[in-house]
C-alpha atoms as an extended CHARMM CRD file, in Angstrom:
* protein
*
       153  EXT
         1         1  MET       CA            -95.8240000000     -215.6020000000     -391.0010000000  PROA      1               0.0000000000
         2         2  ARG       CA            -98.8980000000     -213.6250000000     -391.8490000000  PROA      2               0.0000000000
         3         3  SER       CA           -101.9130000000     -215.9830000000     -392.3030000000  PROA      3               0.0000000000
         4         4  LEU       CA           -105.2690000000     -215.5090000000     -393.8680000000  PROA      4               0.0000000000
         5         5  ALA       CA           -107.0160000000     -215.2450000000     -390.2210000000  PROA      5               0.0000000000
         6         6  GLY       CA           -109.1230000000     -212.0050000000     -390.8150000000  PROA      6               0.0000000000
         7         7  VAL       CA           -107.9500000000     -211.3550000000     -394.2980000000  PROA      7               0.0000000000
         8         8  GLY       CA           -110.5190000000     -212.1550000000     -396.8100000000  PROA      8               0.0000000000
         9         9  THR       CA           -110.6930000000     -214.0640000000     -400.1510000000  PROA      9               0.0000000000
        10        10  VAL       CA           -110.6720000000     -210.9840000000     -402.1250000000  PROA      10              0.0000000000
        11        11  ALA       CA           -107.6600000000     -209.3980000000     -400.1550000000  PROA      11              0.0000000000
        12        12  ALA       CA           -105.7520000000     -213.1080000000     -400.8290000000  PROA      12              0.0000000000
        13        13  ILE       CA           -106.4840000000     -212.8200000000     -404.6490000000  PROA      13              0.0000000000
        14        14  SER       CA           -105.2440000000     -209.1780000000     -404.6060000000  PROA      14              0.0000000000
        15        15  LEU       CA           -102.0750000000     -210.4040000000     -403.2260000000  PROA      15              0.0000000000
        16        16  MET       CA           -101.6120000000     -213.0640000000     -405.7810000000  PROA      16              0.0000000000
        17        17  ALA       CA           -102.6090000000     -210.4090000000     -408.6710000000  PROA      17              0.0000000000
        18        18  ALA       CA            -99.6650000000     -208.3510000000     -407.3940000000  PROA      18              0.0000000000
        19        19  ALA       CA            -97.2780000000     -211.2170000000     -407.5940000000  PROA      19              0.0000000000
        20        20  MET       CA            -97.7340000000     -211.3000000000     -411.3210000000  PROA      20              0.0000000000
        21        21  ALA       CA            -95.6220000000     -208.7290000000     -412.1730000000  PROA      21              0.0000000000
        22        22  ASN       CA            -92.7010000000     -211.2860000000     -412.3450000000  PROA      22              0.0000000000
        23        23  MET       CA            -94.5210000000     -213.5420000000     -414.4560000000  PROA      23              0.0000000000
        24        24  THR       CA            -92.5720000000     -215.6930000000     -417.3870000000  PROA      24              0.0000000000
        25        25  TYR       CA            -95.0760000000     -218.1160000000     -418.3580000000  PROA      25              0.0000000000
        26        26  THR       CA            -95.4180000000     -218.1950000000     -421.9330000000  PROA      26              0.0000000000
        27        27  PRO       CA            -98.4770000000     -220.0420000000     -423.4360000000  PROA      27              0.0000000000
        28        28  ALA       CA            -98.7230000000     -222.6170000000     -425.9330000000  PROA      28              0.0000000000
        29        29  ARG       CA           -100.1120000000     -221.8020000000     -429.1470000000  PROA      29              0.0000000000
        30        30  GLY       CA           -103.6860000000     -223.2450000000     -430.4960000000  PROA      30              0.0000000000
        31        31  ALA       CA           -105.6330000000     -225.5910000000     -428.6890000000  PROA      31              0.0000000000
        32        32  PRO       CA           -104.5950000000     -228.4040000000     -426.5240000000  PROA      32              0.0000000000
        33        33  SER       CA           -104.3220000000     -231.7930000000     -428.0850000000  PROA      33              0.0000000000
        34        34  PRO       CA           -106.9160000000     -234.6250000000     -426.8070000000  PROA      34              0.0000000000
        35        35  GLU       CA           -103.6280000000     -236.4020000000     -425.7030000000  PROA      35              0.0000000000
        36        36  THR       CA           -102.4190000000     -233.2890000000     -423.6380000000  PROA      36              0.0000000000
        37        37  ILE       CA           -105.8980000000     -233.0520000000     -422.1120000000  PROA      37              0.0000000000
        38        38  SER       CA           -105.9020000000     -236.6000000000     -421.1290000000  PROA      38              0.0000000000
        39        39  GLU       CA           -102.6140000000     -236.4610000000     -419.7190000000  PROA      39              0.0000000000
        40        40  GLY       CA           -103.5890000000     -233.4420000000     -417.7770000000  PROA      40              0.0000000000
        41        41  ARG       CA           -106.7500000000     -234.9910000000     -416.2520000000  PROA      41              0.0000000000
        42        42  ALA       CA           -104.4540000000     -238.2960000000     -415.0640000000  PROA      42              0.0000000000
        43        43  LEU       CA           -101.8030000000     -235.8280000000     -413.5350000000  PROA      43              0.0000000000
        44        44  TYR       CA           -104.4980000000     -233.9910000000     -411.8490000000  PROA      44              0.0000000000
        45        45  GLN       CA           -106.2970000000     -237.4990000000     -410.4030000000  PROA      45              0.0000000000
        46        46  LYS       CA           -102.8340000000     -238.0420000000     -409.0360000000  PROA      46              0.0000000000
        47        47  TYR       CA           -101.6230000000     -234.8310000000     -407.6190000000  PROA      47              0.0000000000
        48        48  CYS       CA           -104.1050000000     -232.3970000000     -407.3720000000  PROA      48              0.0000000000
        49        49  ALA       CA           -107.6700000000     -234.0780000000     -406.7490000000  PROA      49              0.0000000000
        50        50  ALA       CA           -106.6790000000     -235.0660000000     -403.1530000000  PROA      50              0.0000000000
        51        51  CYS       CA           -107.1900000000     -231.4300000000     -401.9480000000  PROA      51              0.0000000000
        52        52  HSD       CA           -109.1640000000     -229.8710000000     -404.9400000000  PROA      52              0.0000000000
        53        53  GLY       CA           -111.4160000000     -232.6660000000     -405.7600000000  PROA      53              0.0000000000
        54        54  VAL       CA           -112.0320000000     -235.5350000000     -408.0090000000  PROA      54              0.0000000000
        55        55  ASN       CA           -114.5450000000     -233.4070000000     -409.7090000000  PROA      55              0.0000000000
        56        56  LEU       CA           -112.4650000000     -229.9370000000     -409.3940000000  PROA      56              0.0000000000
        57        57  GLU       CA           -114.9940000000     -229.1100000000     -406.6790000000  PROA      57              0.0000000000
        58        58  GLY       CA           -112.4070000000     -228.0700000000     -404.0000000000  PROA      58              0.0000000000
        59        59  GLN       CA           -112.9840000000     -228.3600000000     -400.3620000000  PROA      59              0.0000000000
        60        60  PRO       CA           -116.1750000000     -227.2340000000     -398.3490000000  PROA      60              0.0000000000
        61        61  ASN       CA           -116.1250000000     -223.6910000000     -397.2270000000  PROA      61              0.0000000000
        62        62  TRP       CA           -113.3110000000     -222.5460000000     -399.2950000000  PROA      62              0.0000000000
        63        63  LYS       CA           -113.8430000000     -219.0020000000     -398.8810000000  PROA      63              0.0000000000
        64        64  ASN       CA           -113.5810000000     -219.4700000000     -394.8850000000  PROA      64              0.0000000000
        65        65  PRO       CA           -110.1390000000     -219.6570000000     -393.2780000000  PROA      65              0.0000000000
        66        66  LEU       CA           -109.2120000000     -222.9810000000     -391.4470000000  PROA      66              0.0000000000
        67        67  PRO       CA           -108.4330000000     -222.9070000000     -387.7870000000  PROA      67              0.0000000000
        68        68  SER       CA           -104.5500000000     -222.8770000000     -389.3660000000  PROA      68              0.0000000000
        69        69  GLY       CA           -105.0830000000     -219.3600000000     -390.9410000000  PROA      69              0.0000000000
        70        70  THR       CA           -105.0420000000     -220.9900000000     -394.2140000000  PROA      70              0.0000000000
        71        71  LEU       CA           -107.6860000000     -221.1890000000     -396.8460000000  PROA      71              0.0000000000
        72        72  PRO       CA           -109.4530000000     -224.3390000000     -397.8990000000  PROA      72              0.0000000000
        73        73  ALA       CA           -108.3940000000     -225.9140000000     -401.4380000000  PROA      73              0.0000000000
        74        74  PRO       CA           -110.5580000000     -223.6820000000     -403.8560000000  PROA      74              0.0000000000
        75        75  PRO       CA           -112.6460000000     -225.4630000000     -406.5980000000  PROA      75              0.0000000000
        76        76  HSD       CA           -111.2650000000     -225.4620000000     -410.2210000000  PROA      76              0.0000000000
        77        77  ASP       CA           -114.4460000000     -225.7980000000     -411.7620000000  PROA      77              0.0000000000
        78        78  ALA       CA           -116.5900000000     -222.9170000000     -413.0390000000  PROA      78              0.0000000000
        79        79  SER       CA           -117.9430000000     -222.2410000000     -409.2750000000  PROA      79              0.0000000000
        80        80  GLY       CA           -114.6140000000     -221.3820000000     -408.3140000000  PROA      80              0.0000000000
        81        81  HSD       CA           -112.0700000000     -218.1440000000     -409.1750000000  PROA      81              0.0000000000
        82        82  THR       CA           -109.2830000000     -220.2810000000     -410.9050000000  PROA      82              0.0000000000
        83        83  TRP       CA           -110.8130000000     -218.9190000000     -414.1520000000  PROA      83              0.0000000000
        84        84  HSD       CA           -110.6300000000     -215.2860000000     -413.3920000000  PROA      84              0.0000000000
        85        85  HSD       CA           -106.7780000000     -215.4470000000     -412.8700000000  PROA      85              0.0000000000
        86        86  PRO       CA           -104.4520000000     -215.7680000000     -415.9890000000  PROA      86              0.0000000000
        87        87  THR       CA           -102.7850000000     -219.2860000000     -417.0490000000  PROA      87              0.0000000000
        88        88  SER       CA            -99.4160000000     -217.4030000000     -415.9010000000  PROA      88              0.0000000000
        89        89  LEU       CA           -100.2910000000     -216.9700000000     -412.5450000000  PROA      89              0.0000000000
        90        90  LEU       CA           -102.0140000000     -220.5980000000     -412.2240000000  PROA      90              0.0000000000
        91        91  PHE       CA            -98.7930000000     -221.8490000000     -413.7130000000  PROA      91              0.0000000000
        92        92  LYS       CA            -96.6790000000     -219.9690000000     -411.0840000000  PROA      92              0.0000000000
        93        93  ILE       CA            -98.5750000000     -220.8930000000     -408.0920000000  PROA      93              0.0000000000
        94        94  THR       CA            -98.7970000000     -224.5990000000     -409.5220000000  PROA      94              0.0000000000
        95        95  LYS       CA            -94.9540000000     -224.5170000000     -409.7340000000  PROA      95              0.0000000000
        96        96  LYS       CA            -93.5660000000     -222.6730000000     -407.1000000000  PROA      96              0.0000000000
        97        97  GLY       CA            -96.6660000000     -222.7210000000     -404.4770000000  PROA      97              0.0000000000
        98        98  ALA       CA            -98.6670000000     -219.9370000000     -403.3900000000  PROA      98              0.0000000000
        99        99  SER       CA            -96.6160000000     -218.6780000000     -400.4800000000  PROA      99              0.0000000000
       100       100  GLU       CA            -93.6700000000     -218.1380000000     -402.4520000000  PROA      100             0.0000000000
       101       101  VAL       CA            -95.5630000000     -216.3370000000     -405.4820000000  PROA      101             0.0000000000
       102       102  VAL       CA            -97.7450000000     -214.1560000000     -403.0730000000  PROA      102             0.0000000000
       103       103  GLY       CA            -94.9220000000     -213.5900000000     -400.6900000000  PROA      103             0.0000000000
       104       104  GLY       CA            -95.1230000000     -211.1570000000     -397.8490000000  PROA      104             0.0000000000
       105       105  GLY       CA            -95.5920000000     -213.9830000000     -395.2580000000  PROA      105             0.0000000000
       106       106  TYR       CA            -98.7060000000     -215.2240000000     -397.0470000000  PROA      106             0.0000000000
       107       107  LYS       CA            -99.4390000000     -218.9680000000     -395.5220000000  PROA      107             0.0000000000
       108       108  SER       CA           -100.5900000000     -221.3360000000     -397.8320000000  PROA      108             0.0000000000
       109       109  ASP       CA           -101.0780000000     -224.9660000000     -397.9640000000  PROA      109             0.0000000000
       110       110  MET       CA           -100.6320000000     -224.9250000000     -401.7330000000  PROA      110             0.0000000000
       111       111  ALA       CA            -97.1290000000     -226.3910000000     -402.2790000000  PROA      111             0.0000000000
       112       112  GLY       CA            -95.2230000000     -225.8320000000     -405.3070000000  PROA      112             0.0000000000
       113       113  PHE       CA            -94.8680000000     -229.0400000000     -408.0990000000  PROA      113             0.0000000000
       114       114  GLU       CA            -91.3820000000     -227.5650000000     -409.0810000000  PROA      114             0.0000000000
       115       115  ARG       CA            -89.3940000000     -230.7690000000     -408.1790000000  PROA      115             0.0000000000
       116       116  ILE       CA            -92.4990000000     -233.3900000000     -409.0080000000  PROA      116             0.0000000000
       117       117  LEU       CA            -94.0990000000     -232.3270000000     -412.3150000000  PROA      117             0.0000000000
       118       118  SER       CA            -91.9370000000     -230.9550000000     -415.2330000000  PROA      118             0.0000000000
       119       119  ASP       CA            -93.4270000000     -227.6350000000     -416.7650000000  PROA      119             0.0000000000
       120       120  ASP       CA            -95.1550000000     -229.3440000000     -419.4860000000  PROA      120             0.0000000000
       121       121  GLN       CA            -97.0090000000     -231.4320000000     -417.0050000000  PROA      121             0.0000000000
       122       122  ILE       CA            -97.8080000000     -228.5550000000     -415.2730000000  PROA      122             0.0000000000
       123       123  SER       CA            -99.2300000000     -226.8840000000     -418.4700000000  PROA      123             0.0000000000
       124       124  ALA       CA           -101.3140000000     -230.1210000000     -419.1620000000  PROA      124             0.0000000000
       125       125  ILE       CA           -102.8500000000     -229.9970000000     -415.7330000000  PROA      125             0.0000000000
       126       126  LEU       CA           -103.9150000000     -226.3210000000     -416.5350000000  PROA      126             0.0000000000
       127       127  GLU       CA           -105.0840000000     -227.4830000000     -419.8680000000  PROA      127             0.0000000000
       128       128  PHE       CA           -107.4160000000     -230.2080000000     -418.2740000000  PROA      128             0.0000000000
       129       129  ILE       CA           -108.7100000000     -227.6260000000     -415.9190000000  PROA      129             0.0000000000
       130       130  LYS       CA           -109.6430000000     -225.2260000000     -418.5660000000  PROA      130             0.0000000000
       131       131  SER       CA           -111.1130000000     -227.8300000000     -421.0210000000  PROA      131             0.0000000000
       132       132  THR       CA           -113.6510000000     -228.4820000000     -418.2320000000  PROA      132             0.0000000000
       133       133  TRP       CA           -115.4010000000     -225.0290000000     -418.0220000000  PROA      133             0.0000000000
       134       134  PRO       CA           -118.0890000000     -223.7210000000     -419.6880000000  PROA      134             0.0000000000
       135       135  GLU       CA           -117.8820000000     -221.4760000000     -422.9110000000  PROA      135             0.0000000000
       136       136  ARG       CA           -118.2820000000     -218.4760000000     -421.0530000000  PROA      136             0.0000000000
       137       137  GLU       CA           -115.7790000000     -218.5490000000     -418.5430000000  PROA      137             0.0000000000
       138       138  ARG       CA           -113.3130000000     -220.1340000000     -421.0600000000  PROA      138             0.0000000000
       139       139  ASN       CA           -113.9510000000     -217.1690000000     -423.2590000000  PROA      139             0.0000000000
       140       140  TYR       CA           -113.4380000000     -214.6710000000     -420.4340000000  PROA      140             0.0000000000
       141       141  HSD       CA           -110.1310000000     -216.4340000000     -419.2200000000  PROA      141             0.0000000000
       142       142  GLU       CA           -108.6750000000     -216.2870000000     -423.0730000000  PROA      142             0.0000000000
       143       143  GLU       CA           -109.5510000000     -212.5630000000     -423.4300000000  PROA      143             0.0000000000
       144       144  MET       CA           -107.7870000000     -212.0060000000     -420.0650000000  PROA      144             0.0000000000
       145       145  ASN       CA           -104.5610000000     -214.3820000000     -421.0930000000  PROA      145             0.0000000000
       146       146  ARG       CA           -104.6240000000     -212.0200000000     -424.4930000000  PROA      146             0.0000000000
       147       147  ARG       CA           -104.8230000000     -209.0300000000     -422.8040000000  PROA      147             0.0000000000
       148       148  GLU       CA           -101.8070000000     -209.7440000000     -420.5800000000  PROA      148             0.0000000000
       149       149  LEU       CA            -99.5420000000     -210.5860000000     -423.7730000000  PROA      149             0.0000000000
       150       150  GLU       CA           -100.5240000000     -207.6350000000     -425.2090000000  PROA      150             0.0000000000
       151       151  ARG       CA            -99.3900000000     -205.4850000000     -422.3990000000  PROA      151             0.0000000000
       152       152  ALA       CA            -96.2530000000     -207.5270000000     -421.9580000000  PROA      152             0.0000000000
       153       153  LYS       CA            -95.3910000000     -206.3700000000     -425.6770000000  PROA      153             0.0000000000
């Protein structure tokens, strides 16, 4: 298996972006309800916070490979790169795991939650994460999602 040792964060992100060609995620229409955000927050704390941080801060030195060759869990707040990726990619990584989405022997500690969380629960987690971003990052992300939907037509 290929690890991230010697592979920069930009290269890893490029591999993930290349995997987007097979996305099937369909976004919900309209703003998420307060109940969805609340559910997402609770699910995030239960399933994601141990690696990505209680406050979405990620693990220390998240851009530098660990001795295993994998990258530490990135932050999901505005300081990270989560908002640089369309929701479809974030959904698929959460559902299937980063190694399966990227392919090509990419090695990651991010396991998929397909057998643990429903699609609606994964979506609620992502809506919670997005709800924490400042307006600039939310607007950027929404525009990226809009462009992706336009390309899919």
